[in-house]
N, C-alpha and C positions, 0 to 999 in steps of 0.2 A: 707046112705050117710053122710059122716062126714062134719064138718064145713069148713074144708079147701077146699073140693071139691065144696061146695056151693058158696064160695067166688070166686073161679076161674070161675064158670059158670056165676055169676053176672057180674064180670069184663069183661068177653068176650062179654056179651050182650051189655054192655055199649059201648064197642069199636065198635061193629058192628052197633049199632045205630048211633054212631058218623060218621062212614063212609057213611052210607046211607043218613045222614042228611047234607052233604056238601052243602054249599050255595055259592052265588055270593059274591066275595070279591076282593079287589085290594090292592096292596102294592106300595105306592108312597112316595117320600120324601116330607116332609111338605113344604119345601121352597128351591128354587134354585136361584142362581144368574146367569144372562146372560150378557155378555159384548156386548154393542151396536156395531153393525158392524161385530160381530163374530157369532158363532153358540152356541147352547145350547143342552145338552143331558139330557133327562128325563128317568131315570131308572124306569122300570115298570114291575110288575108281577101281574097276576090276577088268580082267581079261578072261576069256574062255577058249577052249580048244576050237579050232576053226571048223571042225565038223558039226559044232552045235550052233553055228551062226544063224542057221535057218530057224532054230527054236527060240532065239532071243527076240521076241516080239513085244509089242506094247502090252500084251497080256501077262508078261513076266511079273513076278512078285519077289519081295525080299523079306528076310527074317534077320533078327539079331539074337544071338545067344550070349549069355552072360556066364563067365567063369567056366567055359567048356563048350563042347560042340554036340552034346547029347540033346535029344529031342526035349526032354523035360527042362532043359535050361533055356528054352526059347522065352524071351521076355518081351519081344515085339514082333508082331505079324502085320505086315503092310495090308493084307487082305481084310483084316479085322482089327484095326488099330484101337477101336474103342474098347475091345475086350482084352487088350494086351495088358500085361503087368505095368509096362512103361508106356505112357501116352506119348505119341510122336507122329512123325510123318516123313516119308522118303520124298525129299524135294527134288532129287536128281531124276533124270530120265533113264530108267533101267535098260531100255532097248538101245540106249546110246552108251551103255556101260558106265553110267554115273549113278553111284549108290549113296550120294550125300544124304544124310538123315538129320532131323532135328528131334530132340527129346524135350518135352515140356515138364514144368513143375518138378525140377530135379530135387531128389531127397538125398539125405546123407548116405542111405543104404544103397544108392546107385553106384557107389565106387566099386570098381572092379575091371576085369578084362572082357572085351566084347569082340565077338566073332560074327562075320557076315555070311549069309547063305542065300544063293540065287536059285530060283526055280522058274523054268520057262516051259514052253510047249514041248512035246516029245520027251526026249530023254535028258533034257538039261535040268539037272538037280545037283547042286554042288555047294558044300560048306568049305570055306577057306581056313584050314586048321593052322597054316603056317603064318597067317597074317592076322594080327589083332591090335586093338587099341586099348591102352590103359586109361581109364577115366578116374580122375580124382575130384571128389566133391569138396568144395571149400565153403566155409561159413561166411567169410568176409572177402570182398573183392580184392584183387591184387592192387598194390599201390601204383599210382602213376609215377612218372619220372619227370622231375623239373631240373632244367639246367640252362645256362647261358647259351643261347642258340648260336650266336656269332662265334664265340670261342669258349667251348666247354671247359678248357683248362685254365681260363683266366679267372683270377681270384678277385681282382679289383678293377673298377672302371673309373674313368676321369669325369669330373663334373663337366657337363656340357656335351658329352658324347652320347650317341644313340645306343640304346640297350634293347635287346630282344630276348625275352625269356620264353622258353618252350616247355610246354607240358604235354606229355604223350602217355597213352595208356592202351593196353590191349583191350579190344572190344569183345568181351564175352557176350554170349547170346542174351538179349534182353529186349523186351517189348513193353514200353517204348525204349529206344536206345538210351544208353547212359549219357550223362552230360558232364562236362568239365566246367568248373567255376573257379575264379581267382578271388582271393581275399588277402588284404594287407592293411597295415596301419602305419601312417595316416592314410586316409582315403584320398587318392589323387587321381584325377581323370586320366585314364590310359586307354589306348586303342587296343582292341582285341579281335583276333580272327581265329576261326576254328574250321576244321573240316573232318569228315569221318570217312576213313577207308578201312583197311584192315587194322590200322592204328587210329585211335582217336587223338587228335592233336589240337592244341590251342596255343597261340602265340600272343605274348604281351609285349607291346612296343611303346617306348617312351624315351625321353631325354633325361639323363641322370642329373640330379641336383644334390646339394648337401643334405636335403631333407630325406633322400633315399638311403643315406648311409645307415647301415645296421637295420634296415627295414627287412622284415621277413615276409616273403611272398609265398603264399600257400595255394596249391592247386588241389581241388577236391573232385573226385569222380563219384557220381551218384547214380545208383541203380534204383529205379522205381519198381518195386515188386508188389505182388498182390497183398501180402500181409504187412509189409513195412519196407521202408527205404534202407538201403545199405550203402555205406560210403567208405572211401579210403582216400588218403591224401599224402602229398609230399610237399616239401618246401625248400626254399633256398634263401639265404640271408645275403643281401647285396652289400658290398663294401665299395664306397665311393671316396676317391681322393679329391680334396678341395682346399682352396686357399684359406688362411685364417679369417675368422669373422669375430669382431669384438662385440660383446653383448651390450645392449643399450642401457643396462643397469649400472654403468660406471658412474662415479661421482666422488665428491670429497666431503669430509666432515672436519670442522674446525673448532678447536678449543684453544688450549695453550699451544698445541702443535696441530699441524695439518696432516690428515690421513686421507689418501686417495686410493680408490679401488679400481681394478680393471680385470675383466674376465674375457678370455679369448678361447675360441673353439676352432679346430681344424684337423685335417687328416692328410698327411702324417701329423702326429701331435706337435703343436707349435712351441716355440720358445718365446718368452716375453721379456722385453727390455724397456727401462724407463729413461727418458731423455729430459734433462732440465736445461732450458735455454739451448736446445739442440745438442747437448753433450750427454754421453752416457753417464748414468748415476750408479754408484756402488755403495755398499754399506760404509758409513763413516760416523763421526760424532754428531753430524747434523742430519743424517739420513739413515733410515733403516728400511730394508726391503724384505718382505716375506712372500713365499709362494706356496700354493696348495694345488696338488694335482687332483682334479675333480674326477676324471675318468680317462680313458685312452685317448680322447681327443680334446678334453677341456682342461684349462689351466687358469687359476685365479691368483692374482698378485696384489699386494698392497704396499704403499710407500709412505713412510712417516717423515715429514719435513719439519725441521726446527723453525720457529716463527721468524727467525732472521732471514730465511730463504723465501718467504712468501711474497716478497716484492718482485720476485722473478716473474717475467711477463708470461711464460708458458711452460707447461709440463706435458710431455707426450708419453703415451703408452703404445708400444710397437710390438706386434706379433708377427713371427716369421716361421715358415716351413718351406719345404721344397716346391710347393705349389704357388707361393706368393707371399705378400706382406699386407698387413692391415695396421692403420694408425688411428689414434684418437687423441685429441688435444684438450687439455684442461686450462682454463684461464684463471689463474690463481688470484689476480688482482680484482676479480669481480666478486670475490667472496670475503669481505672483511670479517675478522674472527668474532663470531657470535654477536655482531652488532645488531643484526635484525632481532635476535632473541632478547638482547638487553633493552632495545627500544620498545619492543612489545611488552616486556615486563614493566618498564617505567610508565608506559602509557596505561597499562592496567592499574597500576598503583594510583596514578593521577585520577583516573575515572572513579576508582573506589573512594578516594578521599572526597572528591566533589560530591558524589552521591550521598556519602555519609553526612557531610556538612549540610547539604540541602535538607536531609531528613531531620537533623537536629534543629535547624532553624524553623522548619514547619511545626515541629512539636512545641517549641517555645512560643511561637505565635498562637497556637491553639490554646496553650495554657494561659497566656496573658489575656487573650480574648475571653476565655471562660471566666477568669477571675474578675475582669472588669464587668462583665455582664451580670455576674452574681452579686457584685457590690452594688450595681445600679438597682437591681431588684430589691435588695435589703434596704436601700435608702428610700425607695418609694413606699415601703410599708411601715416606715418608722414615723408614726403620727400620734401615738398614744401619749397623753400628758403634756402635749406641746400646743402652744397657740402662736399664731403669727399669720403671715401671708403665705398662702399656698396657691401656686399656679400650676396648671397642668398643660399637657399638650393639646387639650381640647380647644376648640375655637370659642372665643368670648365675643358674643354679639352685643355691641353697645347700642343704646337707643339712638335711633335716627341714623345709625351707621349702615353703610351698604356693604362693607367688607369686614370680615372677622380679623381679630388680632391673635397671633400665635405666640406662645412662650414655652421655653423648656421648663421641666419640673425643677422647682427649688422651694425651700422653706426657710423663713426667718422666724426665730423664736425669741420672744421677750425674755424668757429665762436665760437664753444664751447671752443677751446683752448685759444682764446683771451679773452674770458669773464670768468675771474677767479672767480668773485663774483657770478656767476650764477650757482646754484646748480642743477645738473641734476641727473637723476636716475642712479643707478649702472647698467652697462652692462657687461655681461660676454660673452666670446666667446671661443670656443675650435675648433682648426683646427687639423685635423688628416692627416699628410702627410706621404706618403710612398716613400722611396727612389726609384725613377723610374730607374735611371741609376747608378748602383753601380760602385765603382772605378775599380773593376776588374770583369771579367766574372765569377769568382768563386762564388760558393754559400757559402756565409760567415756565414750563420746561423741566429739565432734570433737576434743577436746584430746588424745586418745590417739593421734591421727595426727600424726607428726612429720616435718617436711621439713628435711633438713640441707643446707647450702650450703657449698661450699669454694671459695675464690678463691686461686689461686696466682699470684703475680707475682714475677718475678725480673728484676732489672736491676742487676747487681752484687751484690745480696744477695737472700736469699729471705725474703719476708714471708708469713706464713701466718695467715689469719684463719679462725676457725670460729665458728659460731653455730647456734642452733636456734630455730625459730619454731613456735609452736603446742604447746610442751611444757607440763608441769605448772608 
């Protein structure tokens, strides 16, 4: 027999000895966490001595001891689970040496060390004193973990690049299973994918823009329990590098001097420069530049120009950083100093004067009209102690006449004729007569119509004028 054959025989004997010498052993996790109010799963595998293989049948049952292996410390009996201190179920097949167990409605006093015991037909009865699992009951679920999936060590991403955020969490026993949700501000449509294995995982995928800079993305795990929901969360703040962007609120104010404002935002923080007619501007007797750092990415600047420089055709605001450049142009010659405000003020004054003058004229007209009307009324009623000719607006119907004669009110007093030194008001009267009976029956035309006018004026003497217009 050669040496190689001897080594093979020796190795085979050792293997056969090992098979024959199989002993009781168990495989359990050293420690598990259980969420109070939820369930807990204990993964369990065991071995028995080979001589008891025939006793391990489908009728085998299992027990769990808590904090020791004595009989009085049995807290779960698979044969009478409803009467056990801890409600649960052995989900593994014991005849296949799988003792995986689930406990329901975990309470805080369930924390402790647990030992497994197997009982089969015949003489198979064994408690595994050397193997146990430590259960720790927690009141809040463990936090999930959020990180950049593509490069966990990367702190900043570039605008326009693809970003994937991953949220992962251990799946504690729960029915229904826990869920992962994302939240962030501002709300931007993003694609999300999730899957559940031993770890619960959710990925958030999007293209980075400047709006994502300093946005905090939060992932929340939620357990729906019987009495209430329990949650835990983790977050990550994204940093995005982007080229400068000039705010649309730029502009100029003009009085005796011209002041222009420009605000730029970018990451890394940009620098800002003013160009007058294409040339850089610095502080001088005709220009003054001030800057204000708004935050880590924002910068605001103003430039004050002497009026003598406003004829310049253009003024530029330029923002720069390592990611790019942004420019904004101001047309100074489009904004004459306060001309618009002056014109508006002058127009307002003109309108005010016109309206005021119109109101005064209207009031004067009303006063004059009222006075004349009052005077007319007083003249009509002055008849006491006077004699003379009185004519009214009424129609005077003459005998044989077919048309009436109309005359305005007036009065002649004989007393007034005698009293030359008594000055009276001037009275006018006009009488319109139509020839009622023409000399012949022929229609003589327009000349046959005669209008007589009489003007009586007395001021110390009586002057009487008569005339006719339109006669033959």
